[in-house]
C-alpha positions in Angstrom: 7.1 -25.1 10.7 8.0 -28.4 8.9 9.9 -27.1 5.9 10.3 -30.8 4.8 6.3 -31.1 4.8 6.1 -27.4 3.4 8.4 -27.7 0.4 6.6 -30.6 -0.8 3.3 -28.9 -0.5 4.7 -26.4 -2.7 6.1 -28.4 -5.1 3.1 -30.7 -5.2 1.1 -27.3 -5.4 -1.3 -28.3 -2.6 -0.8 -24.9 -1.3 -0.5 -21.3 -3.8 2.6 -20.0 -2.8 4.9 -19.1 0.5 6.2 -15.8 1.4 9.1 -17.1 3.8 11.8 -14.9 5.4 12.7 -17.0 8.3 14.4 -20.9 8.3 16.0 -23.3 10.6 18.9 -22.8 9.1 20.3 -19.3 8.3 21.3 -18.1 6.0 19.1 -20.3 3.7 21.9 -22.6 2.1 22.3 -21.9 -1.7 21.2 -25.5 -2.2 17.8 -25.2 -0.4 15.3 -26.8 -2.2 13.5 -23.8 -2.0 15.3 -22.0 -4.0 13.7 -24.6 -6.9 10.1 -23.6 -6.7 8.9 -20.5 -8.7 5.7 -20.2 -6.2 8.0 -20.0 -3.1 9.0 -16.5 -2.8 12.4 -15.8 -0.2 12.8 -12.4 1.1 15.2 -11.0 4.3 14.5 -10.5 7.9 14.2 -7.0 6.9 11.3 -7.1 4.6 8.7 -5.5 7.0 11.4 -2.8 7.6 10.6 0.6 6.2 11.7 4.0 6.8 9.6 4.8 9.9 10.6 1.3 11.4 12.6 2.9 14.3 10.4 5.9 14.7 7.4 3.5 15.1 9.4 0.8 17.3 10.6 3.6 19.5 6.6 5.1 19.8 5.3 1.7 21.0 8.8 1.3 23.1 8.1 4.1 24.8 4.2 3.8 25.6 4.5 0.4 27.3 7.6 1.7 29.0 5.2 3.8 30.4 2.6 1.5 31.2 4.7 -0.9 32.3 5.9 1.2 35.1 2.6 2.2 36.4 1.8 -2.1 35.7 -0.8 -1.1 33.2 -0.1 -4.3 31.9 -3.2 -4.9 29.9 -2.8 -1.4 28.2 0.3 -2.0 26.5 0.7 -3.1 22.5 1.9 -5.7 20.7 2.9 -8.0 23.8 3.8 -11.6 23.1 1.6 -14.4 24.4 3.7 -16.8 25.2 0.8 -19.9 25.3 0.1 -18.4 21.5 3.4 -18.6 20.6 4.1 -15.5 19.2 
């Protein structure tokens, strides 16, 4: 993401808001302009975590490992698509 372009779009209210937890420089410096915007919400990388995170992650890992060992790659969950970039 072009952080400067995003900052300008938020500042000029071209977009209503953004929730961000990843930045080109981490931790985000105290003087970064994102901190000054009321329509920019900054969360830690842990924002997606819950008390069930590890349990659920291990369930997916075990499920995927079983299919990986059988070379059943198409049955795996949450596979990274390098062409899409995620």
